[in-house]
VMD Tcl script that draws the C-alpha trace (Angstrom):
set ca {
  {17.67 -13.11 -6.12}
  {17.90 -14.69 -2.66}
  {15.44 -12.72 -0.49}
  {15.42 -12.99 3.28}
  {13.07 -10.04 3.84}
  {9.84 -9.58 1.90}
  {8.12 -6.18 1.98}
  {4.53 -6.07 0.72}
  {2.29 -3.21 -0.28}
  {-1.27 -3.75 0.93}
  {-4.07 -2.24 -1.17}
  {-4.20 -3.79 -4.61}
  {-1.36 -6.15 -3.74}
  {-2.74 -8.36 -0.98}
  {-6.31 -7.05 -0.78}
  {-8.70 -5.96 -3.53}
  {-9.38 -2.54 -2.03}
  {-8.07 0.07 -4.49}
  {-11.50 0.83 -5.95}
  {-13.08 0.92 -2.49}
  {-10.55 3.48 -1.28}
  {-10.72 5.62 -4.40}
  {-14.52 5.82 -4.32}
  {-14.32 6.77 -0.65}
  {-12.66 10.09 -1.42}
  {-15.62 11.15 -3.55}
  {-18.14 9.98 -0.99}
  {-16.97 12.35 1.75}
  {-16.37 15.55 -0.26}
  {-18.91 18.03 -1.60}
  {-20.95 16.68 -4.47}
  {-20.09 19.35 -7.04}
  {-18.33 19.31 -10.40}
  {-15.55 21.54 -9.03}
  {-14.87 19.37 -6.00}
  {-14.87 16.18 -8.06}
  {-12.56 17.77 -10.63}
  {-10.07 18.78 -7.93}
  {-10.18 15.32 -6.40}
  {-9.63 13.76 -9.84}
  {-6.53 15.90 -10.26}
  {-5.14 15.02 -6.84}
  {-5.73 11.27 -7.16}
  {-4.00 11.26 -10.55}
  {-0.92 12.91 -8.99}
  {1.82 11.28 -6.95}
  {0.35 12.47 -3.63}
  {0.02 9.58 -1.17}
  {-1.82 9.24 2.13}
  {-5.43 10.15 2.90}
  {-4.48 13.09 5.11}
  {-2.17 14.59 2.47}
  {-4.83 14.12 -0.20}
  {-7.52 15.90 1.80}
  {-5.11 18.65 2.86}
  {-4.34 19.46 -0.77}
  {-8.03 19.23 -1.62}
  {-8.87 21.75 1.11}
  {-6.16 24.10 -0.18}
  {-7.49 23.92 -3.73}
  {-11.05 24.65 -2.59}
  {-9.89 27.54 -0.39}
  {-7.94 29.06 -3.27}
  {-11.24 29.69 -5.03}
  {-13.20 30.52 -1.86}
  {-15.32 27.41 -2.22}
  {-16.96 25.84 0.85}
  {-14.93 22.98 2.27}
  {-14.56 21.06 5.53}
  {-11.26 20.94 7.36}
  {-8.97 18.21 5.99}
  {-8.65 16.58 9.40}
  {-12.43 16.16 9.61}
  {-12.54 14.83 6.06}
  {-9.77 12.36 6.89}
  {-11.68 11.18 9.96}
  {-14.89 10.75 7.97}
  {-13.03 8.84 5.29}
  {-11.42 6.49 7.82}
  {-14.75 5.84 9.56}
  {-16.35 5.03 6.21}
  {-13.62 3.04 4.48}
  {-11.53 1.12 6.99}
  {-14.19 -1.44 7.88}
  {-14.88 -1.97 4.16}
  {-11.19 -2.74 3.62}
  {-11.31 -5.23 6.50}
  {-14.06 -7.08 4.63}
  {-12.58 -6.68 1.14}
  {-11.61 -9.93 -0.62}
  {-7.98 -10.91 -0.69}
  {-6.12 -10.87 -3.97}
  {-6.22 -14.48 -5.19}
  {-3.36 -16.37 -3.59}
  {-2.39 -13.68 -1.05}
  {-2.75 -15.77 2.11}
  {-1.28 -18.80 0.39}
  {1.80 -16.74 -0.52}
  {2.15 -15.36 3.01}
  {1.84 -18.88 4.42}
  {4.49 -20.14 1.99}
  {6.91 -17.41 3.06}
  {6.20 -18.09 6.74}
  {6.86 -21.78 6.22}
  {10.19 -20.91 4.61}
  {11.00 -18.71 7.63}
  {11.15 -15.43 5.75}
  {10.81 -12.06 7.48}
  {7.56 -10.54 6.18}
  {6.80 -6.83 6.37}
  {3.98 -4.57 5.31}
  {4.55 -1.03 4.00}
  {1.55 1.06 2.99}
  {0.39 4.63 2.43}
  {-2.43 3.94 4.90}
  {-1.89 5.64 8.28}
  {-0.03 3.18 10.46}
  {-2.60 3.10 13.28}
  {-5.42 2.44 10.79}
  {-3.33 -0.15 8.97}
  {-2.56 -2.10 12.13}
  {-6.24 -2.10 13.09}
  {-7.22 -3.35 9.65}
  {-4.64 -6.14 9.77}
  {-5.73 -7.15 13.28}
  {-9.40 -7.21 12.31}
  {-8.62 -9.30 9.22}
  {-6.83 -11.77 11.51}
  {-3.63 -11.30 9.50}
  {-1.33 -10.11 12.29}
  {0.27 -13.57 12.43}
  {1.81 -13.07 9.01}
  {3.73 -9.83 9.54}
  {6.88 -9.23 11.55}
  {6.74 -5.47 10.96}
  {3.89 -3.18 9.85}
  {4.65 0.33 8.58}
  {2.28 3.04 7.41}
  {2.05 6.78 6.94}
  {3.52 9.20 7.82}
  {6.58 7.04 7.11}
  {7.22 6.78 3.38}
  {8.07 3.51 1.68}
  {11.55 4.74 0.79}
  {12.29 5.75 4.36}
  {11.00 2.42 5.63}
  {13.29 0.42 3.34}
  {16.26 2.51 4.44}
  {15.42 1.81 8.09}
  {15.06 -1.92 7.40}
  {18.47 -2.07 5.72}
  {20.09 -0.34 8.70}
  {18.14 -2.15 11.43}
  {18.75 -5.63 10.00}
  {22.23 -4.85 8.66}
  {21.20 -6.48 5.40}
  {22.08 -5.87 1.77}
  {19.27 -4.42 -0.32}
  {19.72 -7.33 -2.74}
  {18.43 -9.62 0.02}
  {15.12 -7.73 0.16}
  {12.17 -8.34 -2.17}
  {9.50 -5.66 -2.53}
  {6.08 -6.72 -3.86}
  {3.60 -4.09 -4.98}
  {1.21 -2.75 -7.59}
  {2.26 0.89 -7.60}
  {4.94 3.08 -9.08}
  {5.89 4.13 -5.53}
  {6.58 0.49 -4.70}
  {8.88 0.15 -7.69}
  {10.66 3.47 -7.13}
  {11.29 2.70 -3.44}
  {12.80 -0.67 -4.38}
  {14.94 0.82 -7.14}
  {16.16 3.61 -4.85}
  {18.15 1.10 -2.80}
  {18.59 -1.75 -5.26}
  {16.05 -4.17 -3.78}
  {14.46 -6.92 -5.83}
  {11.01 -5.95 -7.06}
  {8.04 -8.06 -8.12}
  {5.24 -5.99 -9.73}
  {1.72 -7.34 -9.35}
  {-1.44 -6.38 -11.21}
  {-1.69 -3.63 -13.80}
  {-3.39 -0.73 -12.01}
  {-0.46 1.59 -12.64}
  {0.59 -0.06 -15.91}
  {3.62 -1.73 -14.37}
  {5.57 -3.87 -16.79}
  {5.60 -7.66 -16.56}
  {3.17 -7.83 -13.66}
  {2.73 -11.09 -11.76}
  {-0.38 -12.51 -10.24}
  {0.17 -13.13 -6.53}
  {-0.79 -16.77 -6.91}
  {1.96 -17.19 -9.53}
  {4.64 -15.87 -7.20}
  {4.17 -19.03 -5.15}
  {5.20 -21.12 -8.16}
  {8.10 -18.74 -8.75}
  {9.30 -19.32 -5.20}
  {8.82 -23.08 -5.30}
  {10.54 -23.53 -8.68}
  {13.40 -21.03 -8.46}
  {15.63 -21.62 -5.47}
  {17.60 -18.45 -6.08}
  {14.58 -16.31 -5.09}
  {14.71 -17.72 -1.56}
}
mol new
graphics top color blue
foreach p $ca { graphics top sphere $p radius 0.5 }
foreach p [lrange $ca 0 end-1] q [lrange $ca 1 end] { graphics top cylinder $p $q radius 0.2 }
display resetview
């Protein structure tokens, strides 16, 4: 499991922001049972990306002639409300220590998230984390497409890439190309999840993961 390139998810993997972002969707939509029910349905689906979520929400509301703001406006309101909260959200225990360990071992560290890329880069810059990442990728690029581009750009075998994430999309993108995958947390009921802080011990004690 020698891994030269490490690709991290962001929310729920490096930063404790999943609950912040989920609550944000309900804070910017209409405060009605119907609107909350539609948002529940969308957030429980496989739809990723704030813009895609609000676009589907607008479509559902329009289908029943319910009042709704344009999805672009909702997306803008959401970003204005949530992004600065994510900047201030606590790191997952051990996140910076892990990133520092990988940097010290001269690994290539990348970030791949469903957050819009412009917003993601601003968040990372404002958290003072830019020094950790060699590449930052966000929506509209999917995680699967990003991994494919990395394999081609770096002319590297997928087995030399380690994906770290807390979501089923992280696992499926890694499995699509045969990358190593380390699941963290249990938000999406991933099997055998690691705590970020324990991955450091895994790296230090198992040379074949390097």
